C-alpha positions, -999 to 999 in steps of 0.1 A, spaced: 694 521 661 699 518 623 663 507 618 649 537 637 671 561 619 662 543 586 625 547 594 629 584 600 649 590 568 624 568 548 595 590 562 613 622 552 621 608 517 585 597 513 573 632 523 598 649 499 588 626 470 550 623 475 544 657 490 552 676 458 533 650 438 502 656 461 504 694 455 506 686 418 475 664 420 456 691 439 467 718 413 460 696 382 424 694 389 421 730 377 437 722 344 426 703 314 447 682 289 450 699 255 461 687 222 496 702 226 499 682 259 490 650 243 515 658 214 542 663 241 533 630 256 534 612 223 568 627 214 581 618 250 572 581 246 583 580 209 618 594 215 623 574 246 613 542 228 635 549 197 664 560 219 662 528 239 660 506 209 688 524 191 710 525 221 705 489 229 709 478 192 743 496 191 753 482 224 748 446 216 775 441 190 799 463 211 794 444 243 797 411 224 830 422 208 843 434 243 833 401 258 851 378 234 881 399 222 913 405 241 934 435 230 957 462 243 936 489 260 906 467 265 903 473 303 907 510 297 880 512 272 855 493 294 864 518 322 860 547 298 825 535 291 815 549 325 827 584 315 795 595 296 775 587 327 796 613 346 798 638 316 774 666 322 746 663 296 750 699 285 786 692 276 777 660 256 752 680 236 777 708 229 802 681 217 776 666 194 768 700 180 805 704 173 805 672 152 770 670 138 758 705 139 754 730 110 790 740 112 802 707 126 827 682 112 801 659 95 784 688 76 817 702 66 827 669 50 792 666 33 796 701 18 830 691 5 814 661 -13 787 684 -27 760 668 -5 732 684 14 740 690 51 720 672 78 703 687 108 708 675 144 677 693 157 644 675 162 638 638 168 668 626 151 692 648 171 674 639 205 679 601 196 715 606 186 723 625 218 705 597 239 726 570 221 758 588 230 748 591 266 731 557 271 748 533 248 778 530 272 754 522 301 736 496 280 770 481 269 781 477 305 748 461 314 750 437 285 786 429 291 778 417 326 753 393 309 780 378 287 805 377 317 778 359 338 775 330 314 788 299 337 822 286 326 806 252 327 784 262 298 813 275 278 833 242 284 803 221 274 798 241 243 835 236 234 834 199 240 804 197 217 823 216 191 798 243 188 800 265 156 795 302 160 758 299 150 753 271 175 769 292 202 746 321 194 715 300 193 720 279 225 741 303 247 740 339 236 704 343 225 689 329 257 711 351 277 700 382 257 663 372 261 668 375 299 690 406 299 676 427 271 642 436 285 658 451 316 684 470 296 657 484 272 634 495 300 663 511 320 673 532 290 636 539 283 630 552 317 662 574 317 651 589 283 615 596 296 628 622 320 654 637 297 653 676 299 686 692 288 690 672 256 654 683 245 658 717 257 687 723 233 681 698 204 644 697 205 621 726 208 590 736 188 556 719 189 567 689 170 598 681 193 586 689 229 587 664 257 565 665 288 596 677 309 602 706 284 565 715 283 566 717 321 595 741 320 579 762 292 545 763 311 562 777 342 589 799 328 573 814 297 536 811 301 533 810 339 505 785 335 507 766 368 476 744 364 489 733 330 523 727 345 507 705 372 487 686 346 518 679 327 537 668 358 509 644 366 512 630 331 549 624 336 544 606 369 519 583 352 542 576 324 572 569 346 550 546 369 539 527 338 576 523 328 584 508 362 554 485 359 565 472 325 600 467 339 587 444 366 564 425 343 588 420 313 620 413 332 623 375 336 649 356 358 679 341 341 677 306 329 714 295 331 714 283 366 744 287 390 780 279 381 811 275 402 824 310 396 853 297 375 867 319 347 867 308 311 872 328 279 843 331 253 851 315 220 865 342 196 859 332 159 883 347 133 876 358 98 848 382 90 834 380 125 867 393 139 866 421 115 830 430 126 840 429 163 869 452 159 849 474 135 822 478 162 848 486 188 865 512 166 832 530 156 821 531 191 854 545 203 853 572 176 817 581 182 823 585 220 856 603 216 850 628 189 825 650 207 845 650 238 876 659 218 857 686 200 847 703 232 884 702 244 897 716 212 871 744 210 872 752 247 910 756 254 913 789 234 883 804 252 896 797 288 915 829 290 884 851 282 856 834 301 824 856 305 819 870 339 789 848 348 809 816 344 828 818 377 798 825 400 780 797 381 810 773 389 810 782 425 772 776 427 776 742 411 804 733 434 782 744 464 754 723 452 776 693 447 794 697 482 760 699 499 742 672 478 767 645 479 770 641 518 733 647 522 723 618 496 751 594 507 746 597 544 709 591 539 715 562 516 740 548 540 715 547 568 688 532 546 712 504 533 723 495 568 687 493 580 677 472 550 708 449 556 695 444 591 662 431 578 639 461 571 627 450 537 600 475 535 627 502 531 636 488 496 607 504 477 609 537 496 646 540 488 638 536 451 607 558 451 623 589 436 630 569 404 591 570 396 593 606 392 617 633 378 634 665 389 610 687 371 579 669 386 593 675 421 604 710 411 569 718 398 554 706 431 578 727 452 573 757 429 535 755 435 542 750 471 565 780 478 552 805 452 524 820 473 549 827 502 584 835 488 599 844 453 612 811 438 646 825 427 655 832 464 652 794 469 669 783 438 700 769 454 684 752 485 657 736 463 683 724 438 703 708 465 673 691 481 659 678 448 692 667 434 699 648 467 666 631 465 670 620 430 706 608 435 697 589 466 687 556 449 721 555 429 739 559 462 717 533 480 724 507 452 761 512 455 762 509 492 737 480 498 758 451 488 787 461 511 763 470 538 749 435 538 784 420 539 793 443 568 761 434 589 767 397 582 803 397 592 804 422 621 767 428 631 767 404 661 801 414 673 792 451 672 759 444 691 777 423 718 802 452 723 775 478 724 791 495 694 765 523 683 763 557 671 794 577 664 817 550 677 802 525 652 806 549 624 842 557 633 855 523 642 835 500 620 814 516 592 838 541 577 869 517 577 848 489 561 827 509 537 851 536 527 856 524 492 819 523 482 813 555 502 840 573 482 827 560 450 791 570 459 802 605 470 821 610 438 793 598 416 767 619 434 788 650 434 798 647 397 760 643 388 752 673 409 779 695 393 766 689 359 729 687 365 705 710 346 671 704 358 651 720 387 676 749 388 662 760 354 627 764 370 638 785 400 670 804 391 670 839 377 701 860 370 715 851 404 716 815 416 724 800 382 746 770 381 773 765 355 752 741 333 725 768 332 750 795 324 763 774 295 727 768 283 722 806 282 754 811 263 743 785 237 710 802 233 729 835 227 750 817 200 782 824 219 795 788 212 832 795 219 824 809 253 800 779 259 828 754 248 853 771 272 827 770 301 818 734 293 855 724 295 857 740 329 825 721 339 841 688 327 871 695 348 850 702 378 828 671 374 856 647 369 877 665 395 851 661 423 846 624 413 883 618 414 889 634 448 861 615 465 868 582 448 906 585 456 896 592 492 876 559 493 903 539 475 931 553 497 912 542 528 909 507 514 946 505 508 955 511 545 
């Protein structure tokens, strides 16, 4: 039953992913590649490469410090590193503008010192925003690498009286050679499809990514063949990134341990100062923009613009429809994969090879001859957001689905437990915790998403992130900060409600 349902969902997912790409391919034949398009491609790859390198370079000392130091609040900080992933991108950018913008804290300090102010706009600002958003993710991935070092290796190093340089050369450096390529390419792929960051901090011919060029070609020039050509370029770039990830990521060379716990050596002296310095700088860098949004947003909550509340309701509607749609499809695919349908794995991850604007461009080209795109802004946003969120939900559910099938699969089959009965009596009780987490993560991402809705929405149908973007474009920064604070509350609120539902079920 799960395999048949998984095959149907996989077919639908492939159609929703490859169908718009096919439309893009057909339309792209009528458009050529100009010098501005090549410049956008160069900037896309350049900013993604620099962002990946900078994010990883900052994450290595932070992950190393968190791995080998024990201090009050360590667990809380590790948990808080997941907050930027849930934080709406538009809010993160607004917070960075409050700290590093023309009237931000950094430039105010430089003026007091008689120094020239710095500009956050352009390539430097895009990279800075990507560091803020992706350094925590890279840190969590690298931290897992340090925590995965077998305890037997650590005890052997202690018995051989390894100095810190020996430990680095024989233990840490080999681990990083295995882990770093995957981290770099993961951040690189995320930054390739960045849209909101470049929309606000980029702009201009010298700082335009392919995603932003697609948006401009449709919204301002209405040049559909050029938009299709750009979308095809984006698909090719993302596909190349996936190929590089599979080529350069090598298996770990440590071998298996016995899952015993052992602490990493924590040298003192100047190394301890460097570790706590890295922790303090990272905490300040991540906390200041969020704190600035809160401080600037609270006074404006009493006088929010009229468009904020409809935008919030639209965002919540998108989240409430997207999360169940994506997670239920991911659950079926995960159960079918756990039962042995290996071919579902690449299909479930297929949306990662594209982007929201690529799918949005294909759907725009598809519906434009028949219906006004703004009339479909909300349904298309729900559909595309669900497709793009499905791989994340699938990865969350797959490990637990494998355990469920291994432990209860034969018993359920012998009892004839299928359909609604299996869902109510077996699947929901056993998978409630990961289901709640997946629902919360998907809903939070949907609430804060600024992607395909920018292509379709007009004055009506705008989500709250799009409303905030328009407020910022009109230089109504206090109103934008207040709306951003409301967006943060909504994103973390829906995540907390769904995750709490999952954890409460696990406690029964």
